[in-house]
matplotlib code that plots the C-alpha trace (Angstrom):
import matplotlib.pyplot as plt

x = [-82.7, -80.3, -79.8, -78.9, -76.1, -74.8, -75.1, -73.0, -70.3, -70.2, -69.6, -66.9, -65.0, -65.5, -64.1, -60.7, -60.1, -60.0, -57.6, -55.5, -55.0, -54.5, -51.6, -50.3, -50.6, -48.2, -45.8, -42.8, -44.6, -41.9, -43.0, -46.7, -48.3, -49.9, -53.6, -56.3, -59.8, -61.0, -64.9, -66.9, -70.3, -74.0, -76.8, -80.2, -81.4, -84.4, -85.4, -84.1, -81.3, -80.5, -81.7, -79.1, -80.7, -80.4, -78.9, -76.3, -77.5, -73.9, -70.7, -69.6, -66.6, -65.2, -62.4, -59.9, -56.2, -53.0, -50.2, -47.0, -44.5, -40.9, -40.5, -37.5, -34.4, -32.9, -29.9, -29.3, -26.9, -29.0, -28.4, -32.1, -33.4, -34.0, -35.8, -36.9, -35.2, -37.8, -41.2, -42.3, -43.4, -42.0, -44.2, -44.7, -46.5, -48.9, -50.2, -50.1, -51.9, -49.6, -49.3, -47.5, -45.7, -42.8, -41.9, -38.4, -37.9, -37.1, -35.5, -35.0, -37.3, -36.2, -36.6, -34.3, -37.2, -37.0, -40.0, -41.6, -43.3, -46.0, -44.7, -45.3, -42.7, -40.4, -40.8, -37.6, -36.1, -34.5, -30.7, -30.0, -26.4, -24.1, -25.8, -27.4, -30.7, -33.8, -37.3, -40.0, -40.4, -40.9, -40.0, -36.7, -35.0, -31.4, -29.7, -27.6, -26.5, -22.7, -22.0, -21.2, -17.2, -16.7, -13.5, -11.8, -12.3, -11.2, -8.0, -7.9, -4.6, -3.7, 0.4, 3.3, 6.1, 9.3, 10.4, 14.2, 14.5, 17.6, 17.3, 18.5, 19.0, 21.8, 22.7, 26.5, 27.8, 28.0, 30.8, 30.9, 34.5, 34.7, 38.6, 40.0, 40.5, 37.4, 35.4, 38.1, 38.5, 41.7, 42.9, 46.1, 46.9, 44.3, 47.5, 50.7, 54.0, 57.2, 60.7, 62.1, 65.5, 65.7, 68.7, 69.5, 68.2, 70.7, 70.8, 71.7, 74.6, 76.4, 79.9, 81.5, 83.1, 82.4, 84.9, 87.8, 86.4, 84.4, 81.6, 81.7, 79.8, 77.9, 73.7, 72.8, 69.3, 68.1, 65.3, 63.2, 61.6, 60.3, 62.9, 66.8, 68.7, 72.2, 74.9, 75.7, 79.1, 78.0, 80.6, 79.5, 81.9, 81.3, 82.7, 79.5, 77.6, 77.4, 77.1, 80.7, 78.3, 74.8, 73.2, 69.7, 66.9, 67.7, 70.9, 69.9, 67.5, 70.4, 72.5, 70.1, 69.3, 73.1, 72.4, 69.9, 71.8, 74.7, 71.6, 70.4, 73.4, 76.3, 79.6, 80.5, 80.5, 77.6, 73.8, 70.8, 68.9, 65.3, 66.1, 65.5, 66.8, 64.9, 65.4, 63.2, 62.5, 60.7, 60.3, 62.4, 65.5, 65.6, 66.2, 67.1, 67.8, 65.5, 66.2, 62.8, 62.0, 59.2, 57.9, 55.2, 54.3, 57.6, 59.5, 63.1, 66.4, 68.3, 71.7, 74.5, 77.7, 81.5, 81.2, 84.4, 84.6, 81.8, 79.1, 77.9, 76.9, 74.5, 72.9, 74.3, 77.0, 76.0, 73.4, 70.0, 68.1, 65.7, 62.1, 60.8, 57.5, 54.5, 51.6, 47.8, 45.9, 44.4, 41.7, 44.7, 44.1, 47.1, 47.8, 46.4, 46.3, 43.5, 43.1, 39.8, 39.1, 37.1, 34.5, 37.7, 40.2, 41.9, 43.3, 43.7, 45.4, 44.3, 45.7, 44.1, 46.2, 47.6, 45.3, 43.1, 39.3, 36.6, 35.1, 38.2, 38.8, 35.5, 35.8, 38.7, 37.3, 34.2, 36.6, 37.5, 35.2, 32.9, 32.6, 30.4, 31.2, 29.9, 31.0, 29.3, 31.4, 29.1, 30.3, 28.8, 29.3, 28.0, 28.8, 29.0, 30.5, 30.4, 30.9, 30.3, 29.0, 32.2, 33.3, 33.0, 33.1, 35.0, 33.7, 35.8, 37.0, 33.8, 33.5, 30.2, 28.2, 25.9, 26.6, 24.6, 23.5, 20.3, 21.3, 24.2, 21.5, 19.7, 23.0, 24.6, 22.0, 21.8, 25.2, 25.1, 24.4, 27.0, 30.2, 29.7, 28.6, 27.0, 27.2, 23.7, 22.8, 20.4, 20.1, 19.2, 16.0, 16.6, 18.6, 22.3, 24.3, 24.4, 25.0, 26.8, 26.6, 28.9, 27.1, 30.1, 32.8, 34.4, 36.5, 34.6, 36.7, 36.2, 38.2, 36.9, 38.3, 37.2, 38.9, 37.5, 39.4, 37.9, 35.6, 35.3, 33.6, 33.2, 33.5, 32.6, 33.3, 32.4, 30.5, 33.1, 36.0, 36.9, 35.5, 37.8, 37.5, 38.4, 39.1, 40.2, 43.2, 42.4, 43.8, 47.2, 46.9, 50.9, 50.7, 47.9, 48.9, 47.8, 48.7, 45.7, 43.6, 41.6, 39.9, 39.5, 36.7, 37.1, 34.1, 33.6, 33.1, 29.9, 30.7, 28.5, 30.6, 29.0, 28.3, 31.2, 33.7, 35.4, 38.0, 40.8, 44.3, 43.8, 47.0, 47.6, 45.0, 43.6, 44.1, 42.9, 39.8, 39.6, 38.8, 40.1, 38.6, 36.0, 32.9, 31.1, 32.0, 30.1, 25.9, 24.5, 22.1, 20.1, 22.3, 20.4, 17.0, 14.0, 14.2, 11.2, 13.5, 16.0, 15.5, 17.9, 16.5, 13.2, 12.5, 9.2, 7.0, 3.3, 1.3, -2.1, -4.8, -7.1, -9.7, -10.4, -13.8, -13.9, -13.0, -9.8, -7.1, -3.9, -0.8, -0.9, 2.6, 3.4, 6.7, 8.0, 10.8, 12.1, 12.8, 15.7, 15.3, 18.0, 17.1, 18.9, 17.2, 13.5, 12.5, 12.8, 10.5, 10.5, 8.4, 8.0, 8.1, 7.2, 5.0, 5.6, 2.9, 2.9, 0.4, 1.7, 5.3, 4.0, 4.2, 0.5, 1.4, -0.2, 1.8, 4.2, 3.0, 6.0, 8.0, 8.8, 6.8, 6.2, 7.2, 4.5, 2.0, 3.7, 3.0, 5.4, 5.7, 2.9, 4.5, 2.6, 4.3, 3.1, 3.6, 3.1, 2.7, 5.1, 2.9, 3.3, -0.4, -0.7, -0.7, -3.7, -2.9, 0.5, -0.5, -1.2, -4.6, -3.9, -5.8, -5.0, -6.0, -3.4, -3.7, -4.0, -5.4, -2.6, -2.4, 1.2, 2.1, 1.4, -1.4, -4.7, -7.1, -10.1, -11.3, -12.3, -9.4, -8.3, -9.6, -6.3, -6.3, -5.9, -8.7, -11.0, -10.0, -10.9, -10.9, -14.5, -15.2, -18.7, -20.8, -21.0, -17.8, -16.7, -12.8, -10.3, -9.6, -9.4, -8.4, -6.3, -6.4, -3.9, -6.5, -5.0, -1.2, 0.9, 5.3, 6.1, 9.4, 8.5, 9.0, 7.0, 3.4, 0.4, -2.4, -5.2, -5.8, -9.0, -10.3, -13.9, -13.4, -13.5, -14.0, -16.7, -17.9, -20.2, -22.6, -20.6, -23.0, -25.3, -24.7, -27.7, -26.8, -29.0, -30.1, -32.0, -29.3, -28.6, -25.1, -24.5, -20.8, -19.3, -15.9, -14.1, -14.2, -16.8, -19.6, -22.9, -25.6, -29.1, -31.9, -33.3, -35.5, -38.9, -40.3, -43.7, -45.5, -49.1, -50.5, -53.0, -51.4, -54.1, -56.0, -54.6, -56.3, -55.1, -55.1, -52.6, -49.8, -48.4, -49.3, -51.6, -53.5, -54.2, -57.7, -59.7, -59.3, -55.2, -54.5, -52.0, -49.0, -46.1, -42.8, -39.5, -36.1, -34.6, -33.5, -35.3, -37.9, -39.7, -38.7, -36.3, -33.3, -32.4, -30.8, -29.2, -29.5, -31.8, -35.3, -37.6, -39.4, -43.1, -43.8, -46.1, -45.3, -46.2, -46.2, -48.9, -51.0, -51.1, -52.5, -54.9, -56.6, -57.1, -58.7, -60.8, -62.0, -62.8, -64.9, -66.4, -67.2, -68.3, -71.0, -72.2, -72.5, -75.2, -77.2, -77.5, -78.5, -80.8, -82.2, -83.0, -84.7, -86.8, -87.8, -88.6, -90.8, -92.5, -93.4, -95.1, -98.7]
y = [50.6, 53.1, 50.5, 47.6, 49.4, 50.8, 47.4, 45.7, 48.3, 47.9, 44.2, 45.1, 47.2, 45.1, 42.2, 44.4, 45.2, 41.4, 40.6, 43.5, 42.4, 39.1, 40.5, 42.8, 39.8, 37.7, 40.1, 37.6, 34.6, 32.6, 31.6, 33.9, 35.0, 38.3, 38.5, 41.3, 41.7, 42.2, 43.7, 44.2, 46.6, 44.8, 45.5, 44.4, 42.7, 41.9, 39.7, 41.5, 43.2, 46.4, 49.5, 52.5, 54.6, 51.7, 52.3, 50.0, 47.7, 47.6, 45.7, 42.1, 40.5, 38.8, 36.9, 37.5, 36.4, 36.0, 37.4, 35.2, 37.6, 36.6, 37.5, 38.3, 36.1, 36.0, 34.2, 31.4, 29.3, 26.2, 23.8, 22.2, 26.0, 26.2, 29.1, 29.3, 31.4, 31.8, 29.9, 26.8, 25.3, 22.8, 19.5, 17.6, 14.8, 15.1, 11.5, 11.0, 14.2, 16.3, 19.9, 22.9, 25.8, 28.3, 27.8, 26.2, 25.9, 21.9, 19.5, 16.1, 13.7, 10.6, 8.5, 10.7, 12.1, 16.0, 17.3, 21.1, 22.0, 20.7, 17.2, 17.1, 15.2, 17.0, 15.3, 14.5, 12.4, 9.2, 8.1, 4.9, 3.1, 4.4, 8.0, 8.1, 10.5, 8.1, 9.5, 8.5, 11.1, 10.2, 11.4, 12.3, 10.4, 11.1, 7.9, 8.8, 5.1, 4.5, 4.6, 0.8, 0.2, -0.1, -2.1, -1.0, -2.4, 0.3, 2.7, 5.7, 7.0, 10.5, 11.2, 12.6, 10.1, 12.0, 11.4, 12.6, 10.2, 8.0, 4.0, 2.8, -1.1, -2.7, -5.7, -7.2, -10.8, -12.6, -14.4, -17.3, -18.0, -21.8, -22.2, -25.7, -24.4, -22.9, -24.6, -27.6, -28.4, -27.4, -29.4, -28.2, -26.3, -23.5, -21.3, -21.2, -22.3, -20.4, -21.7, -22.8, -24.3, -26.0, -26.7, -29.7, -30.0, -28.5, -28.3, -25.5, -24.3, -24.4, -25.8, -23.0, -19.6, -17.1, -15.1, -17.2, -19.5, -17.1, -19.2, -18.2, -19.3, -18.3, -18.1, -18.2, -17.6, -18.5, -19.3, -16.5, -14.3, -11.6, -11.6, -10.7, -13.3, -13.7, -14.5, -13.1, -13.9, -14.3, -14.2, -14.7, -13.8, -11.4, -8.4, -8.7, -8.8, -12.5, -13.5, -15.7, -18.0, -19.4, -20.2, -19.4, -19.4, -15.6, -15.9, -18.1, -15.2, -12.9, -14.4, -15.0, -11.3, -10.7, -12.9, -11.0, -7.9, -8.8, -10.6, -7.1, -4.6, -6.9, -6.2, -4.6, -5.9, -8.3, -7.2, -8.1, -11.2, -12.0, -14.4, -14.4, -16.1, -17.2, -18.7, -22.1, -23.8, -27.0, -28.0, -30.6, -28.3, -28.7, -25.6, -24.7, -22.3, -22.0, -19.8, -18.7, -16.7, -14.0, -15.0, -16.9, -19.9, -19.2, -22.5, -20.5, -22.2, -21.6, -23.0, -22.7, -22.7, -22.3, -23.2, -22.6, -23.3, -25.0, -24.2, -27.8, -26.3, -24.6, -27.2, -26.1, -28.4, -30.2, -28.1, -29.7, -29.0, -26.3, -27.1, -24.7, -22.8, -24.2, -22.0, -21.9, -23.4, -21.6, -21.5, -22.8, -20.1, -19.6, -15.7, -15.6, -12.6, -11.7, -8.8, -6.5, -5.3, -2.4, -1.0, 1.1, -1.6, -0.3, -3.3, -3.0, -6.1, -7.5, -9.8, -12.4, -12.8, -16.1, -17.4, -14.3, -14.9, -14.3, -11.8, -9.7, -10.1, -9.5, -6.0, -5.3, -6.3, -3.7, -0.9, -1.8, 0.5, -1.8, -4.7, -5.8, -8.2, -10.5, -13.7, -16.7, -19.7, -22.7, -25.4, -28.9, -30.2, -33.9, -37.1, -35.1, -37.6, -36.4, -39.9, -38.2, -35.1, -33.0, -32.1, -28.3, -26.8, -23.5, -21.6, -18.6, -18.6, -18.7, -21.2, -22.8, -24.7, -27.1, -30.7, -31.7, -30.3, -29.1, -27.1, -25.5, -24.4, -22.1, -20.9, -20.2, -18.2, -16.3, -15.2, -13.9, -10.5, -10.3, -12.4, -14.8, -11.6, -12.6, -16.2, -18.3, -22.0, -24.8, -28.2, -30.4, -32.6, -35.2, -33.4, -35.3, -32.0, -28.5, -26.2, -23.0, -20.2, -17.0, -14.3, -12.1, -14.8, -15.2, -18.1, -20.8, -22.0, -25.1, -27.2, -29.3, -29.9, -32.7, -34.6, -37.8, -39.3, -40.6, -37.7, -36.2, -34.1, -34.5, -31.3, -31.0, -27.9, -28.3, -31.1, -32.2, -32.3, -34.2, -34.5, -34.3, -35.3, -33.6, -36.1, -36.2, -38.4, -41.7, -43.0, -44.6, -43.8, -43.3, -42.3, -40.0, -36.3, -34.3, -31.2, -31.6, -29.9, -27.3, -26.9, -24.2, -23.7, -20.5, -19.2, -18.3, -15.1, -14.2, -11.3, -9.1, -7.0, -3.9, -3.9, -4.0, -5.1, -8.4, -10.5, -12.0, -14.0, -15.5, -16.9, -19.8, -20.7, -22.5, -24.1, -20.7, -19.0, -18.3, -21.3, -20.7, -18.1, -19.0, -17.5, -20.2, -18.7, -15.8, -15.6, -12.3, -10.4, -7.6, -5.1, -2.7, -4.5, -3.3, -3.7, -1.6, -0.5, 0.7, 4.2, 3.8, 1.2, 3.1, 6.5, 7.2, 6.2, 7.0, 5.7, 6.1, 4.4, 1.8, -0.5, -4.0, -5.4, -4.8, -1.0, -1.0, 1.3, -0.5, 1.7, 0.5, 1.7, 2.6, 2.3, 3.2, 2.3, 3.1, 0.2, -0.2, 0.7, -0.5, -0.4, -3.7, -5.8, -6.3, -7.4, -3.8, -0.6, 3.2, 5.3, 1.7, 1.8, -0.7, -0.6, -2.7, -2.4, -3.3, -3.1, -2.5, -3.5, -6.9, -8.4, -8.9, -10.6, -14.0, -17.2, -18.7, -22.4, -23.3, -23.2, -25.8, -26.2, -23.7, -20.9, -22.4, -20.7, -17.1, -14.0, -12.5, -9.2, -7.6, -5.7, -4.2, -2.6, 0.9, 2.4, 5.7, 7.4, 9.3, 12.4, 11.0, 10.1, 6.5, 3.7, 1.8, -0.9, -2.2, -1.3, -4.4, -4.7, -3.7, -6.6, -7.0, -10.6, -12.0, -9.7, -11.6, -8.5, -9.4, -7.4, -5.6, -8.8, -10.7, -12.4, -12.7, -10.2, -12.2, -9.8, -11.3, -12.8, -12.8, -14.8, -14.7, -15.1, -19.1, -19.0, -17.3, -13.2, -11.0, -7.4, -7.4, -6.6, -7.3, -5.5, -6.4, -7.3, -11.1, -11.1, -8.4, -7.9, -4.1, -2.7, 0.0, 2.6, 4.5, 6.5, 10.1, 9.3, 10.8, 10.8, 14.4, 16.0, 17.5, 16.5, 13.2, 14.5, 13.4, 14.7, 13.1, 10.2, 8.5, 5.1, 3.9, 2.2, 4.0, 3.0, 2.9, 6.9, 8.5, 11.2, 14.5, 17.0, 17.8, 20.4, 21.3, 22.9, 25.4, 22.1, 20.9, 17.8, 16.5, 15.4, 13.9, 13.9, 11.8, 11.1, 9.2, 12.0, 10.5, 12.2, 10.4, 12.3, 11.1, 12.5, 15.3, 18.0, 18.2, 21.2, 21.8, 24.4, 25.5, 26.6, 28.9, 29.6, 31.8, 28.8, 27.2, 26.3, 27.6, 25.1, 26.8, 26.7, 28.5, 25.5, 25.1, 22.4, 21.6, 21.9, 22.2, 25.9, 25.4, 22.4, 19.4, 20.3, 20.3, 18.4, 18.7, 19.2, 22.9, 24.8, 22.6, 24.3, 27.4, 26.0, 28.0, 27.4, 26.5, 28.6, 26.5, 28.5, 30.7, 31.1, 33.4, 36.0, 37.2, 39.5, 41.3, 45.1, 46.6, 50.4, 49.6, 47.4, 50.0, 52.6, 50.1, 49.6, 53.5, 53.3, 50.4, 52.2, 55.2, 53.0, 51.5, 54.8, 56.0, 53.1, 53.5, 57.1, 56.3, 53.8, 57.2, 59.4, 56.8, 56.5, 60.5, 60.6, 57.9, 59.3, 62.6, 61.0, 58.9, 62.5, 63.6, 64.1]
z = [-3.9, -2.7, 0.1, -1.6, -3.9, -0.7, 1.3, -1.5, -1.3, 2.6, 1.1, -1.2, 0.8, 4.1, 1.7, 0.2, 3.9, 4.5, 1.7, 2.3, 6.0, 5.2, 2.8, 5.7, 8.1, 5.5, 5.1, 6.9, 5.9, 3.5, 0.1, 0.6, -2.5, -2.2, -2.9, -4.5, -4.5, -8.1, -8.3, -10.5, -11.0, -11.3, -13.5, -13.5, -17.0, -18.4, -21.1, -23.8, -21.8, -19.8, -20.9, -22.1, -19.2, -16.4, -13.2, -11.5, -8.9, -6.9, -7.1, -6.8, -5.8, -8.7, -7.7, -5.4, -7.4, -6.2, -7.5, -8.3, -8.9, -7.5, -3.9, -2.5, -2.2, 1.4, 2.5, 5.4, 6.5, 5.8, 3.2, 3.3, 3.3, -0.5, -2.5, -6.7, -9.0, -11.7, -12.3, -10.6, -7.5, -5.0, -5.4, -1.9, -0.7, 2.1, 3.1, -0.5, -1.6, -3.9, -2.9, -4.1, -2.9, -3.0, 1.0, 0.7, 4.7, 4.8, 7.3, 7.7, 9.8, 11.9, 8.7, 7.1, 4.4, 3.3, 5.2, 5.4, 8.8, 8.3, 7.5, 3.8, 1.9, -0.8, -4.2, -6.4, -9.2, -7.1, -7.8, -8.1, -5.9, -8.4, -8.3, -11.9, -11.7, -12.8, -14.1, -11.5, -9.0, -5.2, -1.7, -1.5, 1.5, 2.8, 3.5, 6.8, 7.2, 6.7, 2.8, 2.0, 0.7, -3.0, -4.3, -7.3, -10.4, -12.6, -12.5, -15.1, -15.4, -17.5, -17.5, -19.5, -19.5, -20.4, -24.4, -23.7, -20.7, -21.4, -21.1, -18.3, -19.1, -21.3, -21.8, -20.6, -19.4, -16.5, -15.7, -12.5, -11.7, -12.0, -11.2, -9.9, -6.8, -5.8, -2.9, -2.7, 1.1, 2.3, 5.5, 7.9, 11.2, 12.5, 13.3, 11.5, 13.6, 13.3, 12.4, 15.8, 16.6, 19.9, 22.1, 23.9, 27.7, 30.1, 33.9, 36.3, 37.6, 34.3, 34.6, 32.9, 34.0, 31.4, 33.1, 32.3, 29.5, 26.8, 24.4, 20.9, 17.9, 14.6, 13.9, 10.3, 9.1, 5.9, 3.7, 4.4, 2.0, 4.1, 6.7, 7.0, 6.3, 7.3, 9.9, 13.1, 15.6, 19.2, 22.1, 25.3, 28.2, 31.1, 29.4, 27.2, 30.1, 30.4, 34.3, 35.7, 36.4, 35.1, 38.7, 38.0, 35.4, 35.9, 35.1, 31.8, 30.9, 31.1, 29.1, 26.3, 26.8, 25.8, 22.5, 21.2, 21.3, 19.5, 17.0, 16.3, 16.6, 15.3, 14.6, 11.3, 8.2, 9.6, 9.6, 11.9, 11.6, 12.1, 14.8, 18.5, 21.7, 24.6, 28.0, 28.6, 31.9, 31.5, 35.0, 37.1, 36.6, 33.3, 30.9, 27.6, 24.9, 21.5, 18.8, 16.7, 13.5, 13.9, 10.5, 10.9, 8.4, 6.9, 6.0, 7.1, 8.8, 11.6, 12.2, 15.0, 13.1, 14.0, 17.6, 20.4, 23.9, 26.3, 23.8, 24.8, 28.3, 26.6, 24.6, 21.0, 20.7, 18.4, 17.1, 16.5, 13.3, 13.1, 12.3, 9.8, 10.4, 8.9, 7.0, 8.5, 6.1, 3.5, 0.7, -1.4, -4.1, -5.9, -7.5, -10.7, -12.9, -15.7, -18.2, -17.9, -21.3, -21.9, -25.0, -26.0, -25.9, -23.0, -21.0, -16.8, -15.4, -12.3, -9.8, -7.1, -4.3, -3.5, -0.4, -0.9, 0.1, -2.8, -0.3, -0.9, -4.7, -5.4, -3.5, -5.4, -9.0, -7.9, -7.6, -11.5, -14.0, -16.0, -13.0, -10.1, -8.5, -5.4, -3.9, -2.1, 0.0, 0.2, 3.1, 4.4, 7.7, 8.2, 10.4, 13.5, 15.8, 19.3, 21.6, 25.0, 23.8, 24.9, 21.3, 20.4, 16.7, 16.0, 13.1, 11.7, 15.3, 16.5, 19.2, 19.5, 22.2, 19.8, 20.4, 17.3, 13.7, 14.6, 17.7, 15.7, 12.8, 15.1, 16.8, 14.1, 12.0, 15.8, 15.3, 11.8, 12.5, 15.2, 15.4, 12.3, 9.9, 7.1, 7.7, 8.0, 8.2, 6.7, 7.6, 4.8, 4.5, 5.9, 9.0, 8.2, 7.0, 7.4, 4.9, 5.9, 3.3, 3.9, 1.6, 1.2, 0.2, 3.3, 3.8, 6.1, 8.7, 10.7, 13.8, 16.2, 20.0, 22.4, 25.2, 23.6, 21.6, 18.1, 17.8, 14.3, 11.5, 7.9, 6.0, 2.4, 0.0, -3.6, -4.7, -7.1, -4.8, -1.9, 1.8, 4.7, 8.2, 11.0, 14.2, 17.7, 17.7, 19.3, 22.6, 21.5, 17.5, 16.7, 13.0, 13.6, 12.1, 14.8, 12.7, 10.2, 12.5, 10.8, 7.5, 5.2, 1.7, -0.2, -2.2, -5.7, -7.4, -9.9, -12.0, -14.1, -17.0, -18.6, -21.9, -24.4, -21.0, -21.3, -18.9, -21.0, -20.6, -16.9, -16.1, -15.0, -17.3, -14.8, -10.9, -9.1, -9.3, -12.9, -15.6, -19.0, -20.8, -23.5, -25.1, -23.7, -20.4, -20.8, -20.1, -21.7, -18.7, -18.5, -16.6, -13.9, -14.7, -13.4, -8.9, -7.3, -4.5, -6.5, -8.1, -10.7, -12.6, -13.7, -15.4, -13.3, -11.0, -9.6, -7.0, -5.5, -3.6, -4.2, -2.1, -1.7, -1.2, 2.8, 2.2, 2.9, 1.1, -0.3, -2.5, -6.2, -7.3, -11.2, -12.3, -16.1, -17.8, -21.1, -23.4, -26.0, -29.4, -32.0, -35.8, -36.6, -33.8, -35.0, -31.5, -30.4, -31.3, -30.9, -28.4, -26.6, -22.4, -20.2, -16.9, -14.1, -11.0, -7.6, -4.7, -1.3, -2.5, -3.6, -7.6, -8.8, -11.8, -12.8, -11.8, -14.3, -14.4, -16.0, -13.1, -10.2, -7.5, -5.3, -8.2, -10.3, -7.8, -6.9, -8.1, -10.8, -12.0, -13.4, -16.8, -19.3, -22.8, -23.5, -27.2, -28.4, -31.9, -33.4, -32.5, -28.9, -28.4, -27.0, -29.6, -28.7, -31.1, -29.8, -25.8, -24.0, -22.3, -18.2, -16.0, -12.6, -11.9, -9.0, -6.4, -3.1, -0.6, 2.6, 5.6, 7.2, 8.2, 5.0, 6.1, 4.3, 5.1, 4.3, 1.4, -1.9, -4.2, -7.8, -11.0, -12.9, -16.4, -16.9, -14.1, -16.6, -15.3, -18.2, -18.5, -18.6, -14.8, -13.6, -11.6, -8.6, -8.8, -7.9, -7.6, -6.6, -10.7, -12.0, -15.3, -15.8, -18.3, -19.8, -22.5, -23.0, -21.6, -23.9, -24.5, -25.0, -24.4, -20.9, -17.8, -16.0, -15.0, -13.8, -15.4, -13.9, -11.7, -10.7, -9.9, -9.0, -4.8, -1.6, 1.8, 4.3, 5.1, 7.2, 6.1, 6.9, 4.6, 2.0, -1.3, -3.8, -7.0, -9.4, -11.0, -7.7, -7.7, -3.7, -3.6, 0.0, 1.0, 3.3, 5.5, 3.2, 0.4, -2.0, -2.9, -4.4, -5.9, -4.0, -5.8, -8.0, -6.6, -8.6, -9.5, -11.3, -12.9, -14.4, -17.2, -15.1, -11.9, -10.9, -11.0, -8.1, -4.7, -1.4, 1.1, 3.8, 5.1, 1.8, -0.1, -2.9, -4.7, -8.1, -9.3, -12.9, -13.5, -12.6, -15.4, -14.5, -13.5, -15.7, -13.5, -14.7, -13.1, -12.2, -15.2, -17.8, -20.0, -18.1, -14.9, -12.7, -10.6, -7.3, -4.8, -1.8, 1.9, 0.9, 1.4, -1.1, 1.0, 0.8, -1.9, -0.3, -0.6, 2.9, 1.9, -1.2, 1.4, 4.0, 1.1, -0.1, 3.6, 3.8, 0.0, 1.4, 4.5, 2.5, 0.5, 3.4, 5.1, 1.8, 1.1, 4.9, 3.9, 0.8, 3.8, 5.8, 3.1, 1.6, 4.9, 5.5, 2.2, 3.0, 6.1, 4.6, 2.2, 5.3, 7.0, 3.9, 4.9]

ax = plt.figure().add_subplot(projection="3d")
ax.plot(x, y, z, "-o")
ax.set_aspect("equal")
plt.show()
């Protein structure tokens, strides 16, 4: 009947309108896939089928099919907005039910799971703590907690060492002065005296009248090595400026003034002499005249000769003998000469001056080519005897206030950077001796003062020479030598001669600084040996940060020193370098158990041999394994931090570092390092440790790997997004919220990683828009509306025909 046929058309048009309206309604729905109504005609069939002239019975909806074509990709600023370029669906878990979607609007819930707007959790392949992606899918969870620190267990360095660098180290000779005068305790005067002639005592006024009775005499000065020797005639009368009567001390001073004037300006052919006259007031009406030489410590002589007139009234007739000047005590070193012979045979003479300090001599030696010299003086004080605590000790003209050796140790060390430069003190283990050391080799001068007779102090220089005792004269000591009031000890010199240099011909052979020179006195020594604080001792260096078990960063420095190659020495080789390693400026080499305590427990230099082939590549066979196995983690103050400690080789440390690590040990790998004729360069460095970090951001690449970025500069793979594809996408069952469920018609999902097989790529920070073509849908809407109206017209026409038939009579 036409009514049924028209009614089926109305139903079909209505369905078409509904599908089209749904498409239009979801034109802005992210990830939405448009649908279309698919129709088929209806024929009534008999047992034998429909006839060739059969009339259709209307239309029926055969399917509402979805179009899974790619929608436009719009970019956002949200890293968790994801779009799929190509085939595939996001796999989601909704309380355990697996659903599929192209809508990539994701966020993170309070537990760190990546979810969509319906709280369905995004599925992906999980990563372990090292960032390795596994093959099992599950809910993707972002760990928002701090990233635990990881200590360094491996360091990879790819460098280039310059093959044209020079060898900095050479072999020279060390020589230590051991002359007989070194360290001998010399005793004598603290201060030098001058040659003095002291006249006899006189009383004023003098009976002589200088206006009528002149006084004449000669002054003779002799034996001086630095002054003016000779004879000067003196004539004292009023014409020369002498008062007629010497009645007061001022008159006597005037008279000595006239004498000094004639000494300095004698009548020719006489010449001036180095003598000075001085009037002396001894007190109690006793006076006198003294004649002195201005040159201290010189054993010269002053004599009064050829006296004429009342010379006796001046206390000069008879003239008493003069006392020669006495030099202050010195280190006792005589003048000595040596020859410095260079590698080309050139000889440079050198003279150490008499009494010169080891410090001064070392300084002059340093000015010569091929020589490096240092000096040191060691003195021991003992038997400190201060009966009433009144004895004071003076060291190098600095008076101390300490009244015991123990207190003196602290006082001297407190002055080492001021009035006693370079002088240090150390009390021995028994507290019976105080060892003074001048680090620069200055003489050590000691003297004592006290009001108590018998106070004393013993001084010892070189242990092979006798000690000397300073003592305050006891009361009533008639034969006590009070001139021995000061002691001086000289130092020794350590000389290092450059390669090819030698010293020869000591004159005198012994007795001063230098002992007899023989081959046995010289010790071979490495010159310019590696010193981390001296850049001239290594060719190249590089530093990097490493981490302890607490996540604290430390600076590891690698120093490279080119080694000497001698074709005649089989212990050397070509293309050989030494690599030294320090951490925070400290040595990290295993202890040398052959040393005496405590040295057998102290870290040593960590040195590794690095060899290269002739083509500049690393020779792995000859190059050492590089295990740092004695890193004791310290803070800036040198205190242990509580971080994991080392296991040195003797305790079982090996290059096989366990995971997780059980010590601070780590391995350095130089694989890829070269030795070419170009400047030192750091091509690549890496180490596997890091500090504690907070999550600072995420990034997702095209393969769906989710990288977490942390504030410590680390990034780690957390998971990889899983995509699913179906053999028959049209068979998927829509479940709303732009999601589909698997059913029998779709077949099972094929789950894989983005960009694998036929699966598309992930676009982070973007969303896939609806694939609805709004213009086409509006046209379809018009067509469906007309179809609906046409079917309704069919019913209207059929009704009119039916009514006509009914009206037939």
